[in-house]
C-alpha positions in Angstrom: 0.1 0.3 0.0 1.5 3.1 -0.8 0.9 6.3 1.2 -0.6 8.6 -1.4 -4.4 8.9 -2.9 -3.5 7.5 -6.4 -3.5 10.6 -8.5 -0.7 10.8 -10.9 0.6 13.1 -13.7 1.1 11.3 -17.1 3.3 12.5 -19.7 1.4 11.3 -22.7 -2.6 10.9 -22.6 -4.4 7.6 -22.0 -4.0 4.1 -23.4 -7.4 4.8 -25.4 -6.3 8.3 -26.7 -2.7 8.2 -27.8 0.5 6.3 -28.8 3.8 7.5 -27.5 5.4 5.2 -25.0 6.7 7.6 -22.4 7.2 6.8 -18.8 4.2 7.6 -16.7 3.9 7.6 -12.8 0.8 5.6 -12.7 0.4 4.0 -9.0 -0.8 0.7 -8.5 -1.9 1.1 -4.9 -5.3 2.0 -3.5 -6.2 5.5 -2.1 -5.3 6.5 1.6 -7.4 9.2 3.0 -4.9 10.0 5.8 -4.7 13.8 6.3 -1.6 15.0 4.9 -0.9 12.1 2.5 0.6 13.0 -0.9 -2.0 13.4 -4.0 0.8 13.4 -6.7 2.6 10.2 -6.8 6.4 9.9 -7.4 6.5 6.2 -6.1 8.8 3.9 -7.3 6.0 1.7 -8.0 5.5 3.4 -11.2 4.8 1.9 -14.6 5.3 2.7 -18.3 1.8 2.9 -20.3 1.3 2.8 -24.0 -1.3 5.1 -25.7 -3.1 4.7 -29.0 -2.6 6.9 -32.2 -5.2 9.3 -33.5 -7.8 7.7 -35.1 -9.4 9.1 -38.2 -12.2 10.8 -36.4 -10.0 12.0 -33.3 -8.5 15.4 -32.7 -4.9 15.5 -30.9 -4.1 18.6 -28.9 -1.2 19.8 -26.6 -2.8 20.4 -23.2 -2.1 23.9 -22.1 -4.3 24.3 -19.1 -6.2 22.3 -16.8 -8.7 23.0 -14.2 -8.9 21.3 -10.6 -12.6 20.5 -10.0 -13.9 19.2 -6.6 -15.0 16.1 -8.2 -11.1 15.3 -8.8 -10.9 15.4 -5.0 -13.9 13.2 -4.4 -12.6 10.7 -6.8 -9.0 10.6 -5.7 -10.4 9.7 -2.2 -13.1 7.4 -3.9 -15.8 9.3 -1.9 -18.4 8.0 -4.4 -17.3 4.5 -4.7 -16.5 4.7 -8.2 -13.0 5.3 -8.4 -10.4 3.1 -10.4 -6.9 3.0 -9.7 -4.4 4.0 -11.2 -6.4 7.3 -11.6 -5.6 10.3 -13.5 -8.0 13.5 -13.1 -9.0 16.4 -15.0 -12.0 17.2 -17.1 -11.5 20.9 -17.6 -8.9 20.9 -20.4 -8.0 23.2 -23.0 -5.2 23.3 -25.5 -4.0 23.7 -29.4 -4.7 21.3 -31.9 -1.4 19.7 -33.3 -3.0 16.6 -35.5 -6.5 15.6 -36.8 -7.7 12.4 -38.3 -8.7 12.0 -41.8 -12.0 12.2 -41.4 -12.2 15.3 -38.7 -14.5 18.0 -40.3 -14.7 20.7 -37.7 -11.3 21.4 -36.5 -7.7 22.1 -38.1 -4.1 22.1 -36.7 -3.7 25.5 -34.9 -7.3 25.5 -33.5 -8.0 26.0 -29.5 -10.0 23.5 -28.0 -11.2 21.8 -25.0 -12.3 18.8 -23.6 -14.9 18.5 -20.6 -16.6 16.0 -18.6 -17.0 13.0 -21.1 -15.2 11.7 -24.2 -18.0 9.1 -25.4 -21.3 7.9 -25.9 -23.4 5.2 -27.6 -24.7 7.7 -30.3 -27.7 5.6 -30.7 -30.0 6.2 -27.6 -33.0 8.8 -27.5 -30.5 10.9 -25.5 -27.7 11.1 -27.8 -30.4 11.7 -30.6 -31.5 14.6 -28.8 -27.9 16.0 -27.9 -28.1 14.9 -24.5 -25.0 12.7 -24.5 -24.3 13.5 -20.7 -27.4 11.3 -20.0 -26.6 8.5 -22.3 -26.5 5.2 -20.3 -23.1 4.6 -22.0 -22.0 7.7 -21.5 -18.0 7.6 -20.8 -16.4 9.9 -18.6 -13.3 11.6 -19.4 -11.6 9.6 -16.6 -12.1 6.7 -14.6 -14.3 4.8 -16.8 -14.0 2.1 -19.5 -13.7 3.4 -23.1 -14.7 1.6 -26.4 -11.8 -0.6 -26.5 -11.9 -1.7 -22.8 -9.3 0.5 -21.3 -9.7 2.8 -18.6 -9.9 6.5 -19.5 -7.2 9.0 -17.8 -8.0 12.6 -17.7 -6.2 16.1 -18.4 -3.2 16.3 -15.8 -1.2 15.2 -18.7 0.5 17.0 -21.9 -1.2 15.3 -24.8 -4.8 14.5 -25.4 -6.8 12.7 -28.0 -10.5 12.5 -28.4 -13.2 11.9 -31.1 -14.0 15.4 -32.7 -17.7 15.0 -31.5 -16.6 15.7 -27.9 -14.2 18.5 -28.6 -15.3 22.2 -28.0 -13.9 25.1 -29.9 -12.6 27.8 -27.9 -13.1 31.2 -29.2 -10.1 33.5 -30.0 -11.3 36.3 -27.3 -11.5 33.8 -24.2 -8.2 33.4 -22.5 -7.5 29.5 -22.4 -6.7 29.5 -18.5 -9.9 31.2 -17.3 -12.0 29.5 -19.9 -10.9 25.8 -18.8 -13.3 25.7 -15.8 -16.3 26.7 -18.0 -16.0 23.0 -19.5 -17.3 21.5 -16.3 -18.5 24.4 -13.9 -19.7 26.6 -16.6 -21.8 24.0 -18.2 -23.0 22.6 -14.9 -24.7 25.7 -14.2 -25.6 27.1 -17.6 -27.6 23.9 -18.5 -30.1 24.1 -15.8 -30.6 27.7 -16.1 -31.8 27.4 -19.6 -33.6 23.8 -19.4 -35.8 25.1 -16.3 -36.8 28.6 -18.0 -34.6 30.4 -15.4 -33.1 32.5 -18.0 -35.6 35.0 -18.6 -34.9 38.7 -18.0 -36.3 40.2 -14.8 -36.6 36.6 -13.3 -35.3 36.3 -9.5 -33.0 33.2 -9.0 -31.1 32.4 -5.9 -27.6 30.7 -6.2 -26.7 28.7 -3.3 -22.9 28.6 -2.7 -20.3 30.9 -3.7 -17.7 28.7 -5.0 -16.4 27.2 -8.1 -19.7 26.8 -9.6 -21.6 29.5 -7.7 -19.6 32.4 -8.9 -20.0 31.3 -12.5 -23.7 30.9 -12.1 -23.9 34.3 -10.9 -22.2 35.5 -14.0 -24.3 33.6 -16.4 -27.3 34.2 -14.7 -26.7 38.1 -14.9 -25.7 38.1 -18.5 -29.0 36.4 -19.1 -30.8 39.5 -17.4 -31.8 37.7 -14.4 -31.9 39.2 -10.9 -29.5 37.1 -8.8 -29.5 36.6 -4.9 -26.6 34.8 -3.4 -27.4 32.5 -0.5 -24.5 31.4 1.6 -23.6 30.5 5.0 -20.6 33.2 4.9 -21.6 36.8 5.7 -17.8 37.6 4.5 -18.7 36.8 1.0 -21.2 39.3 0.9 -18.9 42.0 -0.6 -17.4 39.9 -3.1 -21.2 38.6 -4.2 -22.3 42.1 -4.5 -19.4 44.3 -5.5 -17.2 42.0 -7.5 -19.5 39.4 -9.0 -22.7 42.1 -9.8 -25.2 39.8 -7.7 -28.4 41.9 -6.6 -28.4 40.8 -3.2 -27.3 38.5 -0.4 -28.6 36.4 2.2 -26.9 34.5 5.0 -28.5 31.0 5.2 -28.1 31.2 9.0 -30.0 34.6 9.4 -33.6 33.3 10.2 -34.8 37.0 10.0 -33.4 37.5 6.4 -34.5 34.4 5.3 -38.2 35.0 6.6 -38.3 38.3 4.8 -37.1 36.6 1.6 -39.7 33.8 1.8 -41.7 33.3 -1.4 -39.4 35.6 -3.6 -37.6 33.5 -6.0 -38.6 32.0 -9.5 -36.0 29.4 -8.8 -32.9 28.4 -7.2 -29.5 26.5 -8.2 -28.1 25.0 -5.6 -24.6 24.0 -6.1 -23.3 23.1 -2.5 -21.8 19.8 -2.4 -21.7 19.3 1.2 -24.5 18.2 3.6 -27.4 21.0 3.9 -31.0 21.2 4.8 -32.9 22.2 1.7 -36.5 22.8 3.4 -35.4 26.7 4.3 -34.5 26.9 0.4 -37.9 25.5 -0.7 -39.7 28.2 1.5 -37.6 30.8 -0.5 -39.5 29.6 -3.9 -42.5 31.3 -5.0 -45.5 29.0 -6.1 -44.3 26.9 -8.9 -40.7 27.7 -8.1 -37.9 25.3 -8.9 -35.0 24.2 -6.8 -32.1 22.7 -8.9 -29.4 20.4 -7.4 -26.0 20.7 -9.2 -24.2 19.9 -6.0 -23.5 16.1 -5.3 -23.5 15.7 -1.4 -22.3 12.2 -0.3 -25.5 11.6 1.6 -29.1 11.6 0.6 -30.6 15.0 1.5 -34.0 15.0 3.4 -36.7 16.3 1.3 -40.0 17.0 2.9 -43.2 16.4 0.5 -45.7 18.9 2.4 -44.1 22.3 1.2 -43.6 21.1 -2.4 -47.3 19.9 -2.6 -48.8 23.2 -1.2 -47.1 25.2 -3.6 -46.6 23.1 -6.7 -42.8 23.4 -6.3 -40.2 21.4 -8.0 -37.0 19.7 -6.8 -35.1 18.6 -9.7 -31.5 17.7 -10.5 -29.1 18.7 -13.7 -25.6 17.0 -14.8 -23.5 19.0 -17.0 -24.7 19.4 -20.8 -24.8 17.7 -24.3 -22.0 18.6 -26.4 -24.2 21.2 -28.4 -25.6 23.0 -25.3 -21.7 22.9 -24.2 -20.5 24.8 -27.1 -23.3 27.1 -27.0 -22.3 27.8 -23.5 -18.8 28.7 -24.4 -19.9 31.1 -27.2 -22.5 32.7 -24.9 -19.5 33.2 -22.5 -17.0 34.5 -25.3 -20.1 36.8 -26.2 -20.5 37.9 -22.9 -16.5 37.9 -21.5 -17.5 35.5 -18.8 -14.7 33.5 -17.6 -14.1 31.8 -14.3 -12.0 33.4 -11.5 -9.0 31.5 -11.1 -5.5 30.8 -9.4 -3.0 29.5 -11.9 -0.4 27.0 -10.4 2.3 24.9 -11.4 2.3 21.0 -11.6 4.4 20.8 -8.4 1.9 22.6 -6.6 -1.0 20.5 -7.2 -0.7 18.7 -3.7 -1.0 22.1 -1.9 -3.8 23.0 -4.2 -5.7 19.7 -3.2 -5.3 20.3 0.6 -6.4 23.9 0.1 -9.4 22.7 -1.9 -10.4 20.6 0.8 -10.4 23.6 3.1 -12.5 25.6 0.6 -9.4 27.8 0.3 -9.6 28.9 -3.4 -11.2 31.9 -5.4 -12.6 30.2 -7.2 -10.9 27.6 -9.2 -7.2 26.1 -9.4 -5.8 25.7 -13.1 -2.9 23.8 -13.6 -0.5 25.3 -16.2 0.4 22.2 -17.8 2.0 23.6 -20.9 4.6 25.6 -19.2 5.5 23.1 -16.2 5.3 19.6 -17.9 8.5 19.2 -19.5 8.5 16.1 -22.1 
């Protein structure tokens, strides 16, 4: 058993995604959850891996930046019980195209591109036919799941990536790559429910629960859509940031019973981005009749859902998970048009362990992004 969590950095992407046989630091061990254990392996238990060449429908690109999502930490520690080791995280990946397959139609060498949370689906089910690949029963995550050829996918904490062009997103020229990277997960995670649940109409009142990696971009997208936004947080210290920097219209402290009572029945919808356990009954109370509470965070344990407040107001509690590829491109284009980017802290590769420790303490404003291009030496 090694004394780290099993996260590794590889020099060339994954067995199902690229060809060169470069030494990689892949760990054979299982996760440790001891405080202070290393997240980045330099263990002697490393091994080589071979990766496939660029296929006829594939796009190969040099990875320049990769965001660190909170789900990377969940997966590293196997908190959802689905992790496969060795594990290479990263699904907020951007870079520049270096090669395209013979049947690629949408991209060329030199294009700025990205890959988000998925790299494959069945292309034949109802979900895929309706541009909802993210809900395909056979959807393939960017890391930690089996690819079509049976190999395990590895993520973007690496310097080269190859993926089917269908799962590649074009990054507009006016979006800075480092600050655009988190939009491929955090951005689409909040953009999709705003659109699908019709919470994008000018003049509507939408609450955003949690002001972290997801919440801060939810505020930016909602404001760009013309929506009145109230940030709901347990931290009074975030009020000035929410109002002055992010442009929210109002701020509620969820522990302030008087403030919450005054806001009862005022919101058309709420986007709940919190992944920790928290009560949702007070949030339901903030909704107008026929209001919608949409969960996009993923707490480890079930939340308590009372039925009576839903019945009396015809209120809805729903969920949303990223978005399909068409909508993801739409989101990126909307972000470019409205100058929406994530607020980030760029780090070098050797700071990943420190960043993960800080992420566990919510000590980041608001997303870590690894500068892959300047810190992986091949």
